[in-house]
Backbone as CSV, one residue per row, in Angstrom:
resi,resn,N_x,N_y,N_z,CA_x,CA_y,CA_z,C_x,C_y,C_z
1,UNK,18.980,10.111,69.188,17.254,10.969,69.303,16.131,9.568,68.474
2,UNK,15.322,9.209,69.504,14.301,8.535,68.309,13.287,8.972,68.537
3,UNK,12.784,8.915,67.197,11.193,8.544,66.789,10.044,7.996,66.973
4,UNK,9.592,9.089,66.910,8.390,6.925,67.253,7.111,7.402,65.887
5,UNK,6.873,6.286,65.456,5.754,6.516,64.483,4.682,6.448,65.104
6,UNK,3.919,7.360,64.576,2.321,6.952,65.506,1.143,7.013,64.769
7,UNK,0.597,5.762,64.644,-0.303,5.855,63.399,-1.418,5.419,63.527
8,UNK,-2.334,6.690,63.084,-3.894,7.374,64.608,-5.211,6.061,63.002
9,UNK,-5.529,5.676,63.763,-6.501,4.831,62.804,-7.624,5.967,62.074
10,UNK,-7.818,5.144,60.486,-8.703,5.640,59.775,-10.152,5.875,60.365
11,UNK,-10.870,6.856,59.925,-12.498,6.899,60.159,-12.922,6.383,59.290
12,UNK,-14.077,5.568,58.846,-14.882,4.983,57.982,-14.920,6.368,56.676
13,UNK,-15.010,7.651,57.315,-15.599,8.556,56.176,-14.569,8.537,55.342
14,UNK,-13.514,8.443,55.897,-12.038,8.910,55.137,-11.913,7.378,53.965
15,UNK,-12.104,6.826,53.993,-11.108,5.404,54.535,-12.685,5.673,52.922
16,UNK,-13.886,5.341,53.045,-14.923,6.078,51.988,-14.561,6.561,50.818
17,UNK,-14.329,7.208,51.215,-13.921,8.645,50.416,-12.492,7.878,49.284
18,UNK,-10.772,7.520,49.735,-10.376,7.219,49.869,-10.451,6.319,48.748
19,UNK,-11.192,5.192,48.331,-11.456,3.929,47.412,-12.866,4.725,47.029
20,UNK,-12.959,5.348,46.964,-13.945,6.199,46.247,-13.095,7.314,44.698
21,UNK,-12.123,7.113,45.547,-11.268,8.358,44.657,-10.245,6.994,43.589
22,UNK,-10.224,6.532,44.594,-8.876,4.899,43.513,-9.844,5.022,42.162
23,UNK,-11.118,4.737,42.424,-12.086,3.979,41.884,-12.208,5.086,40.525
24,UNK,-12.348,6.099,40.684,-12.802,7.337,40.229,-10.980,7.501,38.535
25,UNK,-10.047,7.124,39.750,-8.917,7.617,38.614,-8.494,6.050,38.153
26,UNK,-9.206,5.093,38.713,-8.785,3.556,37.958,-10.070,4.141,36.563
27,UNK,-11.220,5.049,36.842,-11.993,4.879,35.232,-11.116,6.120,34.734
28,UNK,-10.324,7.254,34.809,-9.371,7.864,33.486,-8.696,6.682,32.788
29,UNK,-8.110,6.157,34.262,-6.793,5.766,33.373,-7.131,4.518,32.238
30,UNK,-8.518,3.344,32.761,-9.140,2.909,31.709,-9.873,3.919,30.640
31,UNK,-9.743,4.858,30.344,-11.462,5.744,29.766,-12.832,5.235,29.539
32,UNK,-13.042,4.756,30.782,-14.244,4.428,30.995,-14.482,5.706,31.529
33,UNK,-14.596,6.982,31.507,-14.672,8.407,32.267,-16.156,8.782,31.890
34,UNK,-17.021,8.781,31.869,-18.045,9.106,30.989,-18.398,10.701,31.088
35,UNK,-17.608,11.083,32.180,-17.694,12.437,32.667,-16.701,13.291,32.050
36,UNK,-15.826,12.910,32.051,-14.685,13.803,30.998,-14.860,13.397,29.363
37,UNK,-15.069,12.850,28.985,-15.096,12.472,27.635,-16.243,11.725,27.080
38,UNK,-16.994,11.986,27.255,-18.936,11.848,26.668,-19.237,12.864,25.496
39,UNK,-19.332,12.095,24.205,-19.327,12.873,23.668,-17.773,13.019,22.295
40,UNK,-16.733,12.872,22.980,-15.470,12.386,21.629,-15.461,11.545,21.150
41,UNK,-16.542,10.041,20.920,-16.668,9.822,20.137,-17.417,10.159,19.510
42,UNK,-18.186,10.979,19.250,-19.356,11.372,18.066,-18.404,12.401,17.129
43,UNK,-17.667,13.281,17.780,-16.668,14.178,17.161,-16.260,13.784,16.806
44,UNK,-15.307,12.689,16.688,-14.472,12.014,15.403,-15.164,11.280,14.591
45,UNK,-16.189,10.285,15.234,-16.975,10.283,14.362,-17.490,11.089,12.911
46,UNK,-17.702,12.722,13.234,-18.358,13.023,12.647,-16.810,14.085,11.751
47,UNK,-15.308,13.725,11.853,-14.551,14.219,11.195,-13.829,13.379,10.474
48,UNK,-13.615,11.747,10.805,-13.299,10.594,10.460,-14.832,10.518,8.907
49,UNK,-15.619,10.030,9.572,-17.132,9.955,8.361,-16.069,10.482,6.929
50,UNK,-16.443,11.221,6.700,-16.504,12.710,5.556,-15.545,12.203,5.052
51,UNK,-14.378,12.340,5.044,-13.380,11.304,5.117,-13.258,9.923,4.165
52,UNK,-13.534,9.357,5.468,-13.527,7.652,5.097,-14.327,7.378,3.594
53,UNK,-15.669,8.145,3.715,-16.746,7.756,2.686,-16.097,8.461,1.336
54,UNK,-14.993,9.162,1.295,-15.226,10.650,-0.130,-13.665,9.001,-0.746
55,UNK,-13.162,8.635,0.649,-11.176,7.745,-0.198,-12.894,6.645,-0.744
56,UNK,-13.488,6.182,-0.027,-13.558,4.488,-0.720,-14.837,5.379,-2.355
57,UNK,-15.538,6.376,-2.245,-16.071,7.214,-3.007,-15.180,6.915,-4.761
58,UNK,-13.928,7.731,-4.006,-12.783,8.057,-4.589,-12.361,7.033,-5.788
59,UNK,-12.121,5.172,-4.862,-11.236,4.510,-5.480,-12.664,3.576,-5.826
60,UNK,-14.194,3.664,-5.559,-14.491,3.090,-7.071,-14.420,4.207,-7.880
61,UNK,-14.734,5.635,-8.089,-14.023,6.225,-9.305,-13.820,5.642,-10.407
62,UNK,-12.400,5.512,-10.000,-10.887,5.263,-9.989,-10.944,4.486,-10.347
63,UNK,-11.778,2.551,-9.744,-11.762,2.096,-10.285,-11.906,1.829,-11.828
64,UNK,-13.327,2.548,-11.698,-14.237,2.769,-13.335,-13.330,3.592,-14.063
65,UNK,-12.897,4.431,-14.615,-12.428,5.169,-14.728,-10.625,4.211,-15.680
66,UNK,-11.129,3.118,-14.880,-9.288,2.990,-15.278,-9.677,1.287,-16.088
67,UNK,-10.536,1.117,-15.203,-11.030,-0.319,-16.158,-11.738,0.677,-17.424
68,UNK,-12.311,1.099,-17.452,-12.647,1.774,-19.278,-11.767,2.350,-19.801
69,UNK,-10.843,3.167,-19.630,-9.241,3.408,-19.972,-9.086,1.721,-20.945
70,UNK,-9.407,0.851,-20.019,-8.390,-0.445,-20.937,-9.337,-0.976,-21.743
71,UNK,-10.738,-0.738,-22.161,-11.567,-1.379,-22.289,-11.576,-0.867,-24.214
72,UNK,-11.125,0.415,-23.991,-10.889,1.579,-24.918,-9.429,1.121,-25.948
73,UNK,-8.411,1.216,-24.633,-7.155,0.713,-24.888,-7.383,-0.903,-26.269
74,UNK,-7.755,-2.126,-25.245,-7.946,-2.809,-25.481,-8.821,-3.451,-27.480
75,UNK,-9.434,-2.415,-26.777,-10.211,-2.101,-28.528,-9.252,-1.649,-29.546
76,UNK,-9.403,-0.903,-29.157,-8.026,-0.216,-30.628,-6.783,-1.006,-30.942
77,UNK,-6.258,-1.153,-29.609,-4.985,-2.885,-30.281,-6.062,-4.109,-30.751
78,UNK,-6.981,-4.403,-30.617,-7.939,-5.648,-31.015,-7.967,-4.455,-33.483
79,UNK,-8.035,-3.668,-33.028,-8.121,-3.696,-34.554,-7.718,-3.331,-35.388
80,UNK,-6.298,-2.305,-34.933,-4.693,-2.473,-35.046,-4.759,-4.425,-35.758
81,UNK,-5.050,-4.710,-34.884,-3.958,-6.375,-34.921,-5.607,-7.082,-36.191
82,UNK,-6.465,-6.744,-36.079,-7.449,-7.609,-36.933,-6.862,-6.389,-38.412
83,UNK,-6.466,-5.615,-38.598,-5.960,-4.916,-39.569,-5.070,-5.261,-40.240
84,UNK,-3.586,-6.237,-39.357,-2.260,-6.769,-39.883,-3.553,-7.917,-41.139
85,UNK,-4.650,-8.691,-41.025,-4.680,-9.828,-41.024,-5.562,-9.721,-42.476
86,UNK,-5.444,-8.634,-43.520,-5.556,-7.841,-44.786,-4.737,-8.813,-45.380
87,UNK,-5.880,-9.815,-46.114,-4.242,-10.208,-47.505,-3.682,-9.326,-48.290
88,UNK,-2.741,-9.096,-48.332,-1.843,-8.558,-49.026,-1.421,-9.327,-50.890
89,UNK,-1.790,-10.532,-51.048,-1.535,-10.123,-52.449,-3.044,-10.191,-53.356
90,UNK,-4.309,-9.481,-52.587,-5.152,-9.584,-53.268,-5.768,-8.576,-53.822
91,UNK,-4.177,-7.248,-53.181,-4.922,-5.856,-53.822,-3.553,-5.375,-54.275
92,UNK,-3.797,-4.669,-54.736,-2.144,-3.565,-55.174,-1.990,-2.805,-53.860
93,UNK,-1.033,-1.901,-54.282,-0.279,-1.070,-53.325,-1.592,0.480,-52.683
94,UNK,-1.936,0.525,-53.826,-2.645,2.043,-54.324,-4.090,1.384,-53.357
95,UNK,-4.364,0.095,-53.883,-6.010,-0.093,-52.856,-5.639,-0.498,-51.323
96,UNK,-4.781,-1.517,-51.492,-4.319,-1.902,-50.110,-4.221,-1.525,-48.677
97,UNK,-3.893,0.586,-49.141,-3.625,1.430,-47.850,-5.472,1.203,-47.652
98,UNK,-6.344,1.646,-48.605,-7.552,1.990,-47.885,-8.422,0.620,-47.860
99,UNK,-8.000,-0.990,-47.674,-8.242,-1.815,-47.289,-7.800,-2.716,-45.622
100,UNK,-6.977,-1.393,-45.447,-6.007,-2.246,-44.031,-7.103,-0.806,-43.903
101,UNK,-6.952,0.531,-43.857,-8.351,1.386,-43.226,-9.273,0.579,-42.497
102,UNK,-10.077,0.989,-44.083,-11.145,0.581,-43.450,-12.147,-0.478,-43.055
103,UNK,-11.135,-2.020,-42.809,-10.869,-3.050,-41.959,-10.630,-2.785,-41.084
104,UNK,-9.636,-2.191,-40.229,-9.744,-1.281,-39.167,-10.489,-0.428,-38.286
105,UNK,-11.227,0.367,-39.175,-12.208,1.376,-38.386,-13.810,0.389,-38.454
106,UNK,-13.822,-0.578,-39.452,-15.000,-1.474,-39.083,-14.535,-1.566,-37.805
107,UNK,-13.497,-2.889,-37.679,-13.040,-3.238,-36.004,-13.711,-2.740,-35.377
108,UNK,-12.762,-1.601,-35.331,-13.400,-0.811,-34.011,-14.107,0.215,-33.272
109,UNK,-15.013,0.948,-34.924,-16.501,0.674,-34.494,-17.329,-0.238,-33.745
110,UNK,-17.033,-1.129,-34.750,-18.255,-2.648,-34.643,-17.335,-2.649,-32.293
111,UNK,-16.379,-2.798,-32.070,-16.201,-2.810,-31.054,-16.711,-2.131,-29.659
112,UNK,-16.423,-0.934,-30.408,-17.042,0.226,-29.335,-18.613,0.639,-29.326
113,UNK,-19.169,-0.168,-30.299,-20.301,0.046,-30.280,-21.041,-0.874,-29.219
114,UNK,-20.821,-2.032,-29.707,-20.522,-3.212,-28.190,-20.213,-2.881,-27.283
115,UNK,-19.836,-2.020,-27.166,-19.431,-1.458,-24.789,-20.338,-1.442,-24.428
116,UNK,-20.527,-1.693,-23.127,-22.270,-1.543,-22.398,-21.580,0.147,-21.829
117,UNK,-22.844,0.521,-21.763,-23.036,1.893,-21.649,-22.654,2.912,-21.854
118,UNK,-22.177,4.441,-21.706,-21.996,5.564,-22.678,-20.355,5.174,-22.907
119,UNK,-20.240,4.004,-22.835,-18.726,3.557,-23.657,-18.630,3.473,-25.208
120,UNK,-20.023,2.967,-25.214,-20.646,2.881,-26.837,-20.542,4.591,-27.662
121,UNK,-20.567,5.008,-26.686,-20.392,6.466,-27.217,-19.759,7.020,-27.980
122,UNK,-18.342,6.278,-27.714,-16.697,6.970,-27.653,-16.441,6.478,-29.404
123,UNK,-17.608,5.701,-30.247,-17.342,5.556,-30.708,-17.483,6.319,-32.697
124,UNK,-18.009,7.930,-31.686,-18.294,8.824,-32.770,-16.959,9.573,-32.838
125,UNK,-15.757,8.972,-32.028,-14.458,10.038,-32.443,-13.216,8.905,-32.269
126,UNK,-13.985,7.902,-32.993,-13.129,6.852,-33.528,-12.392,7.089,-35.311
127,UNK,-10.694,6.910,-35.171,-10.189,6.905,-36.371,-9.211,6.423,-36.247
128,UNK,-8.996,5.975,-37.725,-8.046,4.943,-38.225,-6.950,5.084,-39.281
129,UNK,-5.963,5.735,-39.330,-5.857,5.626,-40.991,-4.159,5.571,-40.948
130,UNK,-4.004,5.159,-42.117,-2.740,5.136,-42.509,-1.579,6.301,-42.590
131,UNK,-0.392,7.087,-41.974,0.108,7.731,-41.429,1.025,8.105,-42.861
132,UNK,1.064,8.897,-43.729,2.012,9.933,-44.524,3.221,9.844,-44.859
133,UNK,3.924,8.969,-44.082,4.959,8.665,-44.521,6.085,7.742,-44.783
134,UNK,5.347,6.895,-45.634,5.865,6.140,-46.906,5.849,5.245,-45.692
135,UNK,6.239,4.792,-44.575,6.373,3.432,-43.714,4.859,2.523,-43.883
136,UNK,4.388,2.701,-44.036,2.738,2.152,-44.084,2.406,1.369,-42.273
137,UNK,2.693,2.420,-41.891,2.346,3.115,-40.512,0.868,3.359,-40.503
138,UNK,0.147,2.170,-40.105,-1.281,2.146,-39.103,-1.397,2.676,-37.986
139,UNK,-2.049,3.963,-37.807,-2.208,4.542,-36.220,-4.491,4.408,-36.150
140,UNK,-4.747,3.558,-35.055,-5.927,4.301,-34.461,-5.946,4.598,-33.561
141,UNK,-7.239,5.627,-33.337,-7.231,6.915,-32.125,-8.232,6.672,-32.067
142,UNK,-9.366,6.676,-30.508,-10.460,6.919,-29.948,-10.355,7.309,-28.471
143,UNK,-11.105,8.577,-28.904,-11.201,9.719,-27.959,-12.785,9.309,-26.815
144,UNK,-12.844,8.997,-25.738,-13.980,9.577,-24.908,-14.232,10.757,-24.013
145,UNK,-15.503,11.613,-24.012,-15.100,12.535,-23.830,-15.735,12.650,-22.204
146,UNK,-15.096,12.276,-21.064,-15.445,12.114,-19.915,-16.049,13.325,-19.244
147,UNK,-15.356,14.848,-19.794,-16.251,15.744,-18.973,-17.329,15.872,-19.827
148,UNK,-18.138,15.814,-20.126,-19.311,16.299,-21.137,-20.024,14.581,-20.890
149,UNK,-20.223,13.194,-20.774,-20.267,12.417,-19.984,-19.607,11.299,-19.386
150,UNK,-19.877,11.883,-18.012,-19.182,11.388,-17.310,-19.993,10.008,-16.459
151,UNK,-18.871,8.972,-16.522,-19.513,7.370,-16.197,-20.241,7.243,-14.897
152,UNK,-19.533,7.815,-13.966,-20.069,7.788,-12.663,-20.065,9.509,-12.325
153,UNK,-21.498,9.867,-11.725,-21.330,11.360,-11.108,-20.758,11.317,-10.546
154,UNK,-19.634,12.786,-10.738,-19.811,13.791,-9.472,-19.672,14.802,-8.666
155,UNK,-18.869,14.362,-8.082,-19.251,15.611,-6.642,-19.298,16.640,-7.016
156,UNK,-20.091,18.373,-7.031,-19.236,19.188,-7.471,-18.974,20.052,-6.039
157,UNK,-18.063,21.154,-5.558,-18.213,21.794,-4.701,-17.810,23.135,-5.200
158,UNK,-19.048,23.401,-6.258,-18.572,25.051,-6.604,-17.309,25.243,-6.792
159,UNK,-16.873,25.943,-6.656,-15.643,27.065,-6.303,-14.287,25.883,-6.886
160,UNK,-14.531,25.037,-5.557,-13.424,24.603,-5.180,-13.282,22.951,-6.780
161,UNK,-14.672,22.785,-7.082,-13.897,21.989,-8.527,-14.816,20.619,-7.731
162,UNK,-14.492,19.694,-8.698,-15.409,18.865,-8.941,-14.515,17.499,-7.753
163,UNK,-15.215,16.751,-7.170,-14.852,15.252,-6.647,-14.686,14.035,-6.940
164,UNK,-13.925,13.162,-7.330,-12.786,13.637,-7.228,-11.795,13.295,-8.520
165,UNK,-10.835,14.141,-8.609,-10.516,14.675,-10.179,-10.514,13.037,-11.441
166,UNK,-10.678,13.581,-12.278,-11.158,12.539,-13.271,-10.672,13.112,-14.656
167,UNK,-10.003,13.039,-15.460,-9.849,13.390,-16.702,-10.926,14.052,-17.704
168,UNK,-10.111,15.019,-19.029,-11.319,15.739,-19.203,-11.983,14.149,-19.884
169,UNK,-10.799,13.652,-20.516,-10.983,13.171,-21.590,-10.143,11.710,-21.810
170,UNK,-10.389,10.553,-21.888,-10.209,9.071,-22.574,-9.428,9.150,-23.512
171,UNK,-8.349,8.422,-23.743,-7.523,8.222,-25.404,-7.224,6.907,-24.691
172,UNK,-7.185,6.305,-25.955,-6.004,4.955,-26.741,-6.256,5.126,-28.108
173,UNK,-4.486,4.430,-27.867,-4.146,4.505,-29.801,-3.227,3.902,-29.737
174,UNK,-2.975,3.513,-30.763,-2.163,2.599,-31.195,-1.944,2.148,-32.337
175,UNK,-0.468,1.361,-33.629,-0.035,1.854,-34.146,0.444,0.349,-34.681
176,UNK,0.603,-0.269,-35.829,1.322,-1.064,-36.012,1.837,-0.770,-37.854
177,UNK,3.088,-1.718,-38.228,2.966,-1.141,-39.153,3.068,-2.038,-39.781
178,UNK,2.579,-2.473,-41.699,2.148,-3.550,-41.923,2.486,-3.329,-43.587
């Protein structure tokens, strides 16, 4: 059996429709079809913009909080170090402890009062004492109430809480045996 293939010539109207269908399908593949995707970029932006801004804001807040914690710790460390330079031969045993505490506390409050901004208020909660264990251990502490005096304004979402979550207090302490 022989089969013959009959090819009919396409009419101009059919060719034009085929070309148009091909162009439409190519636009859809390339992502440029305005009819089916109009507004999708706006919806994506609407959902992602707050998330990106929240991440940027949180990173800035945490950077400031960690740097403030570092500044408090550096002040406490320097106060303990300064107390170690008290001349032991100039004082008797009873007076020496008082002089060491006095020197450490004066250096600590001086360093904290020279801090810029709200961190200077941490001098109110500074303390330097020699532990009564008999080992001659000097301990200096400072605490900054971040909940009452935030360095950066926090966003409050009512029952959901504040964003970003931060500690209530920033604490720093240092010890040294003298």
